[in-house]
BAFI-3210 file (N, C-alpha, C; in Angstrom, 3 decimals, decimal comma, padded with zeros to 6 digits):
// residues 327
n [1|2|3|4|5|6|7|8|9|10|11|12|13|14|15|16|17|18|19|20|21|22|23|24|25|26|27|28|29|30|31|32|33|34|35|36|37|38|39|40|41|42|43|44|45|46|47|48|49|50|51|52|53|54|55|56|57|58|59|60|61|62|63|64|65|66|67|68|69|70|71|72|73|74|75|76|77|78|79|80|81|82|83|84|85|86|87|88|89|90|91|92|93|94|95|96|97|98|99|100|101|102|103|104|105|106|107|108|109|110|111|112|113|114|115|116|117|118|119|120|121|122|123|124|125|126|127|128|129|130|131|132|133|134|135|136|137|138|139|140|141|142|143|144|145|146|147|148|149|150|151|152|153|154|155|156|157|158|159|160|161|162|163|164|165|166|167|168|169|170|171|172|173|174|175|176|177|178|179|180|181|182|183|184|185|186|187|188|189|190|191|192|193|194|195|196|197|198|199|200|201|202|203|204|205|206|207|208|209|210|211|212|213|214|215|216|217|218|219|220|221|222|223|224|225|226|227|228|229|230|231|232|233|234|235|236|237|238|239|240|241|242|243|244|245|246|247|248|249|250|251|252|253|254|255|256|257|258|259|260|261|262|263|264|265|266|267|268|269|270|271|272|273|274|275|276|277|278|279|280|281|282|283|284|285|286|287|288|289|290|291|292|293|294|295|296|297|298|299|300|301|302|303|304|305|306|307|308|309|310|311|312|313|314|315|316|317|318|319|320|321|322|323|324|325|326|327]
n.u [158,186|155,375|152,853|150,185|148,683|148,866|152,188|153,970|156,194|157,688|160,429|162,250|164,339|166,162|167,733|170,464|172,425|173,937|174,485|176,519|176,353|174,140|173,997|175,090|173,313|170,611|170,682|171,179|168,746|167,154|167,970|166,770|165,482|162,965|160,279|158,003|157,847|158,218|160,190|161,110|162,583|163,574|164,288|166,330|166,552|168,775|171,723|173,262|172,374|170,924|168,155|167,370|169,003|167,945|165,391|166,056|167,759|166,650|163,734|161,715|161,745|160,099|160,115|160,371|160,366|161,709|162,745|164,254|166,576|165,426|166,378|167,193|164,973|162,822|162,816|162,440|159,869|158,342|158,627|157,385|154,746|154,118|154,245|153,086|153,324|152,958|155,041|157,652|160,670|163,627|166,417|169,772|171,290|173,877|174,428|174,584|172,429|172,218|171,039|169,072|168,025|165,445|163,723|164,552|163,854|161,026|160,381|160,909|159,039|156,628|156,730|156,768|154,435|154,353|156,614|157,779|159,860|162,649|166,036|168,906|171,839|174,587|177,357|180,686|181,166|183,574|185,072|184,205|184,038|183,790|181,996|179,536|177,132|175,265|172,520|171,363|172,334|171,191|172,406|172,038|172,816|172,025|173,378|173,587|174,545|176,366|176,108|178,894|180,486|183,107|184,226|185,641|183,784|183,118|181,232|179,978|177,616|175,633|173,172|169,664|168,043|166,717|167,105|167,876|167,407|166,995|169,439|168,955|169,970|169,428|166,726|163,683|160,155|156,963|153,943|151,527|152,361|153,555|151,339|150,245|152,195|153,479|155,878|159,020|160,447|160,386|161,771|164,294|165,823|168,339|170,155|169,871|167,154|166,253|166,730|164,991|162,536|162,628|162,552|159,895|158,559|159,224|158,084|155,433|154,922|155,852|158,095|161,608|163,801|166,768|168,084|170,454|170,329|169,525|171,348|173,337|175,573|177,552|178,681|180,204|179,520|179,753|177,760|177,414|176,795|178,786|181,430|181,106|178,299|177,135|178,172|176,956|174,205|174,278|175,065|172,852|170,617|170,962|170,092|167,485|166,284|166,336|164,771|162,254|161,611|162,674|161,551|160,112|160,653|162,824|164,535|165,112|166,410|168,711|169,888|172,360|174,196|173,508|174,071|176,849|177,669|176,972|178,570|181,051|181,062|180,990|183,443|185,294|184,814|185,583|188,303|189,090|188,724|189,639|188,858|186,350|184,239|184,124|183,333|180,850|179,586|179,285|177,567|175,374|174,723|173,924|171,692|170,097|169,598|168,122|165,847|164,082|161,522|159,978|159,738|158,201|155,302|155,233|156,565|154,763|152,604|153,756|154,572|152,135|150,767|152,157|152,837|154,376|156,115|158,444|160,391|160,482|161,275|163,813|165,335|165,864|167,619|171,104|173,716|176,316|179,030|178,862|178,230|180,586|182,050|181,069|181,499]
n.v [076,250|074,858|073,382|073,012|072,676|070,653|070,431|072,083|070,772|067,619|066,187|063,334|061,168|058,424|056,188|054,624|053,578|056,012|058,077|059,918|061,571|063,143|065,706|067,533|067,114|067,468|069,917|071,607|071,460|072,727|075,312|076,112|078,443|078,245|077,604|076,028|073,073|069,564|067,181|063,887|061,222|058,058|055,225|052,456|050,288|051,010|050,600|052,312|054,194|056,168|056,700|057,607|059,839|061,498|061,984|063,420|065,574|066,624|067,267|068,144|066,556|063,969|060,691|057,608|054,302|051,431|049,051|047,101|046,482|047,828|048,696|051,356|051,814|050,642|052,202|054,722|054,418|053,955|056,425|058,016|057,078|058,111|060,794|064,176|066,225|068,424|068,297|065,936|065,145|063,256|062,653|062,052|060,874|061,660|064,315|067,895|070,390|073,374|076,532|077,575|075,474|074,049|076,172|076,789|074,448|074,365|076,664|075,962|073,863|075,316|077,120|075,548|073,521|070,932|069,687|066,930|065,957|067,191|067,835|068,213|070,322|068,675|068,750|067,843|067,134|067,551|068,813|071,351|072,674|070,855|068,466|066,071|065,325|066,805|066,374|063,332|061,192|058,933|056,443|055,286|052,664|051,521|052,269|054,141|057,378|060,001|063,402|065,379|064,299|064,328|066,547|069,874|072,660|074,893|076,566|075,225|073,868|075,694|076,347|076,081|073,178|070,446|067,093|063,548|062,163|062,624|062,372|060,112|060,842|063,483|064,379|065,625|065,319|065,621|065,226|064,763|063,530|061,205|059,921|058,988|057,354|055,897|055,321|054,477|051,408|048,526|046,245|046,964|047,630|049,148|051,442|052,564|052,873|055,457|056,063|054,232|055,305|057,758|056,924|055,949|058,331|059,868|058,213|058,454|060,993|063,174|065,873|066,142|068,026|069,910|072,074|074,528|076,104|074,739|073,522|070,942|069,438|066,573|063,770|061,659|058,249|057,862|056,840|054,221|051,622|051,174|048,956|045,411|044,928|047,127|046,690|044,297|045,067|047,131|045,623|043,930|045,716|047,488|045,906|045,354|047,886|048,120|045,872|046,556|049,116|049,992|050,776|048,511|048,701|050,477|049,022|046,823|048,211|049,173|046,946|045,709|047,625|047,598|044,956|044,894|046,731|045,384|043,105|044,302|045,140|042,605|041,572|043,345|042,694|039,999|040,244|041,314|039,291|038,232|040,016|040,695|042,438|042,462|039,835|039,936|041,718|040,167|038,171|039,768|040,544|038,048|037,549|039,636|038,895|036,539|037,548|038,516|037,203|037,642|040,379|041,053|041,515|044,120|045,523|045,291|046,784|049,373|049,978|049,867|052,042|054,267|057,635|058,973|059,354|057,326|058,866|061,286|060,333|059,139|061,333|062,237|060,489|059,661|059,740|057,274|058,132|060,850|060,708|059,870|062,143|063,237|061,306]
n.w [115,016|113,423|115,241|115,388|113,038|110,040|108,942|106,260|105,304|105,736|107,246|106,943|108,626|108,246|110,532|112,161|114,694|114,800|116,623|117,051|114,891|115,236|116,463|114,555|112,399|113,404|114,770|112,616|111,305|113,165|112,698|110,357|108,014|106,985|108,753|108,945|109,374|110,120|111,922|111,600|113,033|112,262|113,895|113,460|115,339|116,967|119,000|120,391|122,143|120,882|120,874|123,484|123,560|121,563|122,621|124,928|124,113|121,773|121,838|120,169|117,945|116,268|117,216|115,762|116,467|115,188|116,145|114,967|112,256|109,509|107,161|104,792|103,206|104,631|106,972|105,813|104,679|106,983|108,218|106,307|106,508|108,982|108,553|107,806|106,034|103,163|101,424|101,255|102,667|102,363|104,386|105,033|108,089|108,474|107,718|107,200|106,887|105,018|106,250|104,610|103,244|103,264|102,594|099,991|098,635|098,920|097,520|094,852|094,434|094,805|092,721|090,431|089,528|088,397|089,112|090,751|092,207|093,961|093,761|095,814|096,229|096,992|098,973|100,038|103,444|104,851|102,989|101,699|099,318|097,338|095,362|096,338|095,013|092,344|091,896|090,381|087,635|085,009|083,088|079,690|079,578|081,911|084,235|087,134|088,486|090,261|089,554|088,975|090,997|093,347|092,118|092,171|093,291|091,065|090,100|088,082|088,418|089,086|088,170|088,161|087,047|084,970|086,152|086,339|088,759|092,319|094,819|097,442|099,887|100,381|099,453|098,014|097,883|096,306|097,954|096,641|094,264|095,316|096,389|094,118|092,783|094,736|097,428|098,685|097,519|099,284|098,582|097,799|100,034|100,708|098,563|095,368|095,645|095,449|092,761|091,555|092,441|091,134|088,437|088,360|088,828|086,516|084,484|085,129|084,348|085,798|086,774|087,477|089,343|089,839|092,298|092,941|095,143|097,364|099,700|101,032|103,304|103,281|105,067|103,483|103,117|105,798|107,399|106,796|104,244|102,445|101,324|101,885|102,245|100,905|098,319|097,561|097,484|095,563|093,277|092,989|092,958|090,821|088,730|089,577|089,194|086,392|085,572|086,608|085,542|083,021|079,862|077,451|074,617|074,556|076,129|074,527|072,486|073,744|074,762|074,231|075,198|077,902|078,620|078,153|080,100|082,459|082,215|082,371|085,044|086,216|085,293|086,515|089,183|089,218|088,718|091,074|092,872|095,323|097,208|099,636|099,102|096,311|095,750|096,949|095,255|092,952|093,930|094,359|091,717|090,694|092,342|091,465|088,803|089,195|090,303|088,433|087,595|089,907|089,990|087,852|088,076|089,289|087,307|085,144|086,075|086,392|083,751|082,426|083,386|082,629|081,480|079,703|076,640|074,690|073,372|074,784|077,258|076,719|076,230|078,723|079,762|080,107|077,751|077,328|076,991|077,698|080,386|081,540|081,886|084,173|086,088]
ca.u [157,653|153,929|152,417|148,733|148,174|149,852|153,272|154,134|157,303|158,110|161,801|162,374|165,750|166,456|168,849|170,922|173,712|174,677|174,277|177,577|176,000|172,851|174,115|175,243|172,125|169,378|170,849|171,024|167,310|166,658|168,352|166,135|164,710|161,588|159,955|156,796|158,268|158,369|161,333|160,801|163,754|163,144|165,430|166,344|167,059|170,116|172,195|174,247|171,708|170,372|166,759|167,345|169,676|166,990|164,337|166,588|168,385|165,866|162,355|160,811|161,834|159,238|160,941|159,685|161,295|161,401|163,136|165,121|167,107|164,532|167,021|166,837|163,619|161,860|162,753|161,827|158,435|157,727|158,568|156,355|153,442|153,891|154,413|151,872|153,644|152,653|156,279|158,321|162,113|164,513|167,700|170,690|171,640|175,258|174,417|174,315|171,724|172,303|169,843|168,077|167,732|164,010|163,125|164,859|163,063|159,622|160,267|160,821|157,736|155,557|156,834|156,623|153,501|154,544|157,823|157,462|161,075|163,667|167,362|169,726|173,271|175,252|178,799|181,344|181,154|184,929|185,723|182,937|184,070|183,763|180,673|179,065|176,277|174,384|171,489|171,902|172,008|170,989|172,916|171,230|173,244|171,535|174,279|173,321|175,723|176,239|176,674|179,919|181,086|184,514|184,688|185,605|182,630|183,588|180,071|179,461|176,258|174,950|171,923|168,545|167,830|166,210|168,031|167,110|167,007|167,583|170,075|168,113|170,564|168,819|165,756|162,375|159,095|155,621|153,060|150,543|152,973|153,752|150,041|149,978|153,179|154,068|157,135|160,179|160,197|161,111|162,617|165,641|166,464|168,972|170,878|169,085|165,736|165,959|166,677|163,736|161,444|162,724|162,018|158,434|158,114|159,302|157,125|154,099|154,786|156,319|159,417|162,620|164,550|167,883|168,275|171,714|170,083|169,268|172,691|173,504|176,926|177,394|179,824|179,964|179,744|179,994|176,704|177,280|176,407|179,930|181,966|180,467|176,838|176,832|178,497|175,899|172,966|174,501|175,030|171,479|169,596|171,084|169,227|166,102|165,803|166,104|163,634|160,996|161,287|163,175|160,509|160,499|161,269|164,147|165,347|165,626|167,319|169,971|170,239|173,798|174,871|173,238|174,829|178,273|177,893|176,925|179,760|182,185|180,993|181,393|184,877|186,016|184,691|186,390|189,714|189,341|188,027|190,065|188,199|185,000|183,274|183,995|182,497|179,491|179,007|178,877|176,362|174,289|174,316|173,181|170,387|169,327|169,144|167,107|164,665|163,235|160,123|159,294|159,519|157,356|154,032|155,476|156,897|153,544|151,814|154,452|154,548|150,752|150,253|153,067|152,212|155,425|156,513|159,848|161,296|160,641|162,038|165,209|166,015|166,211|168,700|172,427|174,573|177,420|180,233|178,636|178,238|181,965|182,567|180,637|182,059]
ca.v [075,165|074,785|072,110|072,984|072,175|069,861|071,265|071,983|069,869|066,581|065,720|061,974|060,797|057,037|056,264|053,391|053,681|057,195|059,149|060,926|062,491|063,790|067,137|068,257|066,973|068,003|071,353|072,297|071,567|073,787|076,619|076,369|079,683|077,828|077,012|075,199|071,709|068,597|066,282|062,527|060,352|056,658|054,481|051,059|049,406|051,420|050,118|053,287|055,193|057,252|057,005|058,461|061,088|062,329|062,415|064,397|066,747|067,143|066,844|068,510|065,525|062,804|059,490|056,366|053,217|050,210|047,915|046,224|047,184|047,671|049,296|052,737|051,840|050,384|053,388|055,801|054,173|054,175|057,867|058,532|056,745|058,979|062,193|064,932|067,372|068,522|067,859|064,931|065,125|062,251|063,259|061,177|061,357|062,160|065,529|069,196|071,183|074,830|077,104|077,905|074,248|073,802|077,310|076,660|073,330|074,769|077,665|075,266|073,195|076,296|077,786|074,600|072,524|069,584|069,110|065,979|065,628|068,243|067,371|069,204|070,439|068,001|068,963|067,020|067,760|067,943|069,502|071,970|073,210|069,710|067,867|064,692|065,222|067,899|065,574|062,089|060,832|057,516|056,182|054,391|051,283|051,052|052,621|055,463|058,049|061,344|064,482|066,204|063,685|064,631|067,758|071,147|073,488|076,096|077,212|074,455|073,400|076,789|076,632|075,167|072,466|069,080|065,975|062,313|061,738|063,231|061,442|059,909|061,443|064,807|064,423|066,145|064,756|066,169|064,165|064,471|062,541|059,942|059,269|058,385|056,354|055,181|055,854|053,608|049,977|047,812|045,198|047,482|047,738|050,433|051,521|052,708|053,099|056,796|055,964|053,548|056,251|058,751|056,277|055,927|059,713|060,224|057,443|058,968|062,321|064,232|066,426|066,081|069,272|070,208|073,481|074,760|076,896|073,815|072,997|070,004|068,912|065,136|062,953|060,567|056,870|057,793|056,117|052,847|051,485|050,835|047,641|044,175|045,069|048,050|046,086|043,335|045,742|047,776|044,607|043,452|046,727|048,002|045,065|045,595|049,110|047,814|044,952|047,214|050,423|050,312|050,403|047,344|049,052|051,030|047,933|046,097|049,095|049,349|045,677|045,484|048,526|047,128|043,714|045,234|047,368|044,354|042,267|045,087|045,020|041,231|041,446|044,060|041,921|038,786|040,615|041,598|038,174|037,977|040,975|040,304|043,307|042,007|038,624|040,355|042,322|039,059|037,577|040,704|040,411|036,800|037,752|040,504|038,096|035,576|038,255|038,998|036,766|038,232|041,800|041,258|042,198|045,550|046,061|045,399|047,915|050,622|050,243|050,050|053,334|055,335|058,749|059,662|058,526|056,910|059,930|062,220|059,662|058,904|062,625|062,442|059,564|060,195|058,893|056,667|058,965|062,095|060,422|059,719|063,445|063,509|060,311]
ca.w [114,213|113,527|115,815|115,432|111,772|109,309|108,403|104,807|104,990|106,677|107,029|107,461|108,772|108,643|111,479|112,806|115,395|114,361|117,602|116,912|113,801|115,453|116,759|113,287|111,563|113,979|115,026|111,332|111,034|114,057|112,160|109,064|107,882|106,729|110,047|108,918|109,060|111,201|111,766|112,041|113,016|112,328|114,419|113,028|116,380|117,395|120,302|120,881|122,963|120,060|121,199|124,676|123,228|120,832|123,542|125,873|123,491|120,653|122,128|119,071|116,905|116,438|117,155|115,407|116,788|114,456|116,959|114,172|111,090|108,355|106,002|104,461|102,664|105,688|107,818|105,040|104,548|108,287|108,395|105,396|107,083|110,137|108,164|107,500|105,201|101,732|100,791|102,086|102,417|102,945|104,739|105,764|109,428|108,457|106,913|107,809|105,884|105,072|106,871|103,582|102,485|103,082|101,889|098,565|098,108|098,837|096,457|093,558|094,369|094,656|091,420|089,324|090,070|087,857|089,696|091,803|092,955|093,967|094,164|096,494|095,946|098,102|099,020|101,046|104,762|105,251|101,870|101,330|097,966|096,425|095,247|096,355|093,834|091,946|091,247|089,831|086,253|084,728|081,745|078,860|079,798|083,192|085,327|087,706|089,032|090,834|088,747|089,594|092,175|093,641|091,438|092,880|092,949|090,373|089,497|086,946|088,704|089,769|087,472|088,364|085,789|085,120|086,349|086,339|090,099|093,505|095,734|098,609|101,073|100,580|098,356|098,392|097,047|096,458|098,433|095,598|093,376|096,036|096,507|092,811|092,348|095,865|097,964|098,479|097,345|100,341|098,022|097,586|101,346|100,436|097,287|094,137|095,892|094,957|091,301|091,251|092,632|090,062|087,233|088,438|088,679|085,096|083,702|085,429|083,775|086,694|086,505|088,535|089,174|090,746|092,615|093,657|096,350|098,479|099,944|102,141|103,432|103,531|105,479|102,539|103,572|107,239|108,100|106,293|102,852|101,621|101,652|101,434|102,169|099,823|097,027|097,246|097,106|094,268|092,236|092,839|092,719|089,455|087,899|089,999|088,541|084,977|085,404|086,948|084,979|081,680|078,905|076,648|073,338|074,840|076,659|073,353|071,750|074,476|075,413|074,099|076,136|079,264|078,815|078,267|081,396|083,503|082,071|082,876|086,503|086,527|085,056|087,564|090,417|089,093|088,836|092,492|093,493|096,701|098,100|100,018|098,430|094,924|095,746|097,268|094,043|092,083|094,520|094,102|090,321|090,560|092,969|090,586|087,659|089,623|090,793|087,339|087,655|091,052|089,750|086,673|088,360|089,469|085,983|084,335|086,567|086,099|082,318|081,991|083,858|082,233|080,761|078,954|075,505|074,701|072,926|075,899|078,305|076,367|076,319|080,124|080,073|079,786|076,915|078,070|076,947|078,421|081,819|082,016|082,270|085,539|087,008]
c.u [156,153|153,506|150,901|148,133|149,252|150,926|153,347|155,182|157,501|159,511|161,950|163,848|165,843|167,736|169,173|172,318|174,560|174,503|175,296|177,309|174,857|172,959|174,222|173,934|170,930|169,504|170,721|169,548|166,652|166,913|167,651|165,329|163,255|161,131|158,796|157,143|158,270|159,564|160,961|162,064|163,277|164,347|165,293|166,964|168,464|170,434|173,196|173,606|171,076|168,976|166,673|167,968|168,723|165,912|164,823|167,026|167,531|164,396|161,361|160,780|160,889|160,067|160,059|160,687|160,856|161,726|164,025|165,597|166,248|165,108|166,581|165,390|162,576|161,696|162,086|160,323|157,709|157,605|157,495|154,958|153,102|153,862|153,083|152,090|153,173|153,844|157,027|159,798|162,746|165,857|168,538|171,019|173,045|175,392|174,286|173,693|171,976|170,979|168,730|167,619|166,240|163,334|163,351|164,039|161,609|159,418|160,139|159,464|156,606|155,554|156,534|155,742|153,653|155,864|157,407|158,638|162,040|164,963|168,160|171,145|174,012|176,764|179,398|181,462|182,528|185,704|184,620|182,937|184,136|182,412|180,623|178,164|175,502|173,185|172,127|171,469|171,749|171,380|172,005|171,622|172,888|172,429|173,929|174,601|175,412|176,847|177,716|180,679|182,603|185,012|184,699|184,414|183,139|182,444|179,444|178,054|175,492|173,624|170,865|168,211|167,246|167,358|167,197|166,574|167,616|168,242|169,239|168,691|170,027|167,868|164,421|161,334|157,761|154,670|152,002|151,076|153,115|152,441|149,682|150,910|153,766|155,400|158,258|159,759|161,049|162,010|164,061|166,460|167,280|169,787|169,898|167,590|165,315|165,864|165,377|162,553|161,448|162,215|160,496|157,862|158,116|158,222|155,695|153,900|155,187|157,726|160,311|163,569|165,625|167,925|169,570|171,518|169,838|170,550|172,697|174,941|176,842|178,718|179,748|180,441|179,952|178,970|176,462|176,922|177,563|180,356|181,114|178,970|176,448|177,094|177,424|174,642|173,112|174,386|173,619|170,534|169,748|170,156|167,763|165,509|165,459|164,859|162,305|160,622|161,658|162,129|161,013|161,199|162,671|165,088|165,930|166,677|168,689|170,428|171,742|174,590|174,716|174,039|176,315|178,581|177,896|178,153|181,015|182,233|181,465|182,901|185,710|185,972|185,543|187,877|190,088|188,762|188,391|189,411|186,765|183,942|183,056|183,117|181,047|178,808|178,518|177,630|175,151|173,801|173,487|171,785|169,495|168,794|167,991|165,807|163,697|161,792|159,335|158,958|158,593|156,007|154,200|155,786|155,635|152,701|152,452|154,350|153,127|150,209|151,155|152,356|153,206|155,860|158,016|160,789|161,523|161,509|163,511|166,010|166,454|167,289|170,015|173,189|175,787|178,623|180,068|178,718|179,649|182,558|182,184|181,239|183,522]
c.v [075,048|073,424|071,976|072,387|071,345|070,770|071,127|070,941|068,872|066,135|064,370|061,588|059,327|057,003|054,888|053,618|054,859|058,368|060,272|061,897|063,435|065,280|067,949|068,259|067,723|069,480|072,167|072,456|072,580|075,177|076,964|077,670|079,397|077,013|076,019|073,775|070,856|067,709|064,937|061,694|058,914|055,814|052,992|050,137|049,738|050,881|051,086|054,393|056,334|057,668|057,941|059,818|062,032|062,847|063,529|065,687|067,401|066,743|067,197|067,464|064,376|061,546|058,281|055,238|051,921|048,963|046,916|047,018|046,879|048,285|050,732|052,803|051,617|051,579|054,549|055,635|054,357|055,669|058,502|058,273|057,658|060,459|062,840|066,001|067,264|068,063|066,970|064,899|063,910|062,910|062,240|061,768|061,959|063,402|066,753|070,068|072,667|075,387|077,390|076,670|074,063|074,944|077,204|075,553|073,739|075,780|077,009|074,581|074,187|076,938|076,855|073,436|071,120|068,970|068,209|065,662|066,808|067,669|068,521|069,243|069,867|068,144|068,105|067,785|068,315|068,656|070,264|072,700|072,085|069,005|066,424|064,491|066,513|067,290|064,373|061,868|059,335|057,270|055,218|052,931|050,783|051,355|054,017|056,099|059,436|062,373|065,228|065,584|063,911|065,915|068,949|071,956|074,810|076,814|076,436|073,912|074,453|077,161|075,609|074,498|071,083|068,102|064,699|061,986|062,653|062,137|061,347|060,455|062,818|065,041|064,918|065,686|065,436|065,036|063,796|063,423|061,195|059,192|058,532|057,213|055,522|055,787|054,844|052,143|049,213|046,707|045,655|047,503|049,036|050,303|051,488|052,865|054,493|056,821|055,290|054,506|057,303|058,183|056,327|057,336|060,130|059,518|057,913|060,410|063,474|064,690|066,277|067,261|069,412|071,701|073,659|075,553|076,022|073,043|072,100|069,506|067,480|064,493|061,640|059,235|056,765|056,926|054,737|052,836|051,194|049,414|046,506|044,364|045,992|047,454|045,083|044,056|046,531|046,764|044,124|044,536|047,447|047,220|045,213|046,804|048,833|046,961|045,668|048,335|050,646|049,869|049,377|047,731|049,618|049,963|047,100|046,926|049,178|048,078|045,408|046,352|048,036|045,873|044,005|045,881|046,343|043,438|042,992|045,010|043,629|041,060|042,130|043,275|040,655|039,094|040,920|040,499|037,961|038,938|040,571|041,153|042,877|040,757|038,959|040,976|041,235|038,366|038,470|040,630|039,148|036,936|038,632|039,773|037,181|036,252|038,656|038,506|037,429|039,697|042,076|041,898|043,711|046,199|046,274|046,591|049,243|050,972|050,511|051,424|054,500|056,377|059,507|058,761|058,272|058,050|060,962|061,612|059,549|060,206|062,920|061,462|060,138|059,251|058,404|057,582|060,251|061,855|060,303|061,033|063,794|062,530|060,527]
c.w [114,453|114,053|115,821|114,169|111,104|108,748|106,889|104,440|106,123|106,302|107,721|107,465|109,166|109,468|112,050|113,382|114,913|115,317|117,435|115,761|114,167|115,754|115,471|112,505|112,142|114,349|113,742|110,975|111,967|113,480|110,848|109,074|107,564|107,933|110,010|108,490|110,325|110,883|112,382|111,913|113,229|112,704|114,106|114,080|116,828|118,786|120,931|121,715|122,188|120,505|122,407|124,390|122,506|121,775|124,473|125,207|122,410|120,825|121,028|117,962|117,239|116,207|116,860|115,606|116,099|115,283|116,244|112,966|109,871|107,097|105,787|103,985|103,753|106,600|107,087|104,927|105,872|108,583|107,528|105,956|108,260|109,775|107,783|106,444|103,768|100,899|101,770|101,702|103,087|103,208|105,483|107,130|109,481|107,576|107,801|106,727|106,097|105,599|105,872|102,804|102,225|102,331|100,392|097,917|097,914|097,720|095,088|093,412|094,120|093,281|090,254|089,782|089,512|088,297|090,853|092,699|092,843|094,530|094,757|095,922|097,148|097,958|100,132|102,359|105,138|104,154|101,133|100,007|096,930|096,507|095,721|095,152|093,622|091,219|090,575|088,384|086,153|083,280|080,999|079,035|081,198|084,376|085,842|088,211|089,544|089,893|089,565|090,740|092,203|092,969|092,398|092,386|092,383|089,664|088,363|087,163|089,503|089,116|087,863|087,028|086,040|085,348|086,342|087,723|091,154|094,322|097,007|099,894|101,384|099,412|098,873|097,377|097,345|096,871|097,393|094,627|094,068|096,214|095,226|092,505|093,478|096,280|097,704|098,363|098,352|099,801|097,883|098,878|101,435|099,150|096,121|094,384|095,422|093,434|090,856|091,378|091,525|088,739|087,235|088,279|087,212|084,290|083,935|084,977|084,678|086,308|087,731|088,310|090,251|091,014|093,404|094,940|097,579|098,765|101,183|102,131|103,951|103,942|104,694|103,103|105,079|107,956|107,530|104,820|101,930|101,953|101,143|101,248|101,019|098,452|096,596|096,751|095,813|093,132|091,961|092,338|091,391|088,541|088,293|089,267|087,077|084,806|085,636|085,983|083,518|080,650|077,881|075,356|073,547|075,398|075,524|072,615|072,412|075,174|075,358|075,068|077,570|079,568|078,987|079,618|082,519|083,430|082,547|084,405|086,933|086,386|086,123|088,878|090,369|089,244|090,283|093,383|094,966|097,699|098,380|099,309|096,982|094,846|096,067|096,056|093,090|092,622|094,281|092,671|090,107|091,159|092,105|089,371|088,049|090,047|089,693|087,433|088,781|090,827|088,569|086,997|088,560|088,132|085,145|084,764|086,187|084,615|081,822|082,357|083,446|081,387|079,897|077,810|075,524|074,339|074,028|076,989|077,956|076,414|077,758|080,599|079,563|078,876|077,703|078,122|077,746|079,925|082,365|082,454|083,697|086,522|087,220]
res [m|n|t|l|a|s|p|r|v|s|v|i|i|p|h|w|n|g|r|h|h|l|d|d|c|l|n|a|l|r|r|q|t|f|a|d|h|e|v|i|l|v|d|n|g|s|t|d|g|s|q|a|y|v|r|e|r|f|p|e|v|r|l|v|e|m|g|h|n|s|g|f|t|g|a|g|n|a|g|y|a|a|s|r|g|e|f|v|c|l|l|n|n|d|t|e|a|d|a|n|w|l|a|a|i|v|e|v|f|d|r|r|p|r|v|g|v|v|a|s|k|m|l|l|f|d|q|r|d|h|f|h|t|a|g|d|f|y|r|v|d|g|i|p|g|n|r|g|v|w|q|a|d|c|g|q|y|d|r|e|e|p|v|f|s|a|c|g|g|a|a|a|y|r|r|q|m|l|a|e|i|g|f|l|d|d|a|f|f|f|s|c|e|d|i|d|l|a|w|r|a|h|l|a|g|w|e|v|r|y|t|p|a|a|v|v|y|h|k|l|k|a|s|g|g|s|g|v|v|g|s|y|h|d|g|r|n|f|l|y|v|i|w|k|n|y|p|t|r|l|l|r|q|h|a|g|d|i|l|r|a|q|l|h|i|t|g|e|a|l|r|a|w|r|g|a|a|a|r|a|r|l|r|g|q|l|a|g|l|l|a|l|p|r|l|l|p|a|r|r|h|i|q|a|t|r|r|i|d|d|s|t|l|v|a|r|l|t|p|i|d|a|a|r|l|d|g]
***
């Protein structure tokens, strides 16, 4: 690993009480064929001994200690502030990257200078012939999703191609783009912060690309984000993304679709009212509705600086019926 000059790639790993994941994750990064990288693990106040474990077992890893749980976004932003790479990767701590992961990402960036985001091929850790995601989509009704989730890998996503977003569990970003549009929005804490960043990338005229050569195996939901807390943030942050990023003319055009999608979420939660996660989803929706005035300044800035027209943008969104094939 190059320690004399700035590395080409910085890998940022947000971490909280996941010491049992670290051997798989960090040893995989040791095996990378692309050696010009640094690894930054940002610890959100773990109480399981993760900090000492990293210092002892993985001395090459730069440890940033937050001392409290700042969420995925807070940890990601702290890692970004400490990073030096030309390209910045976010990686979940509950992953195992293929040895060629970083090499494949850098190859795409080098070959396509207007690509600002590269999405990985994420497969399930315990079922390695099934997808977590082959890049993420965003439906015109404001619902994001994982391409190919739960599907067997039969070669259907073996082509490099444009996608809407990279899943933040294994996403790569060009620093030149981040200097222009910013990194993660701390208001999200976690959930949809990757979709929000992808929206800003598209609106600023950057490309988002999926490469099947960058393979990562993911212990899906092993490191948290499901249940009550995840349901609340999903309910809230779906609306955060819309308020900040959805262009006004397209928002009017698809207002009915968006409303129906939100009412469907509400209805599903009401039918499962006795479950704590369902009630959390409703609280999240309410918080998202009430946040509109607070998000207007960010919206005005994003829309005022956009460089892509509506017709180009809408071609990158997914029709409702087509998205069902991936979900």
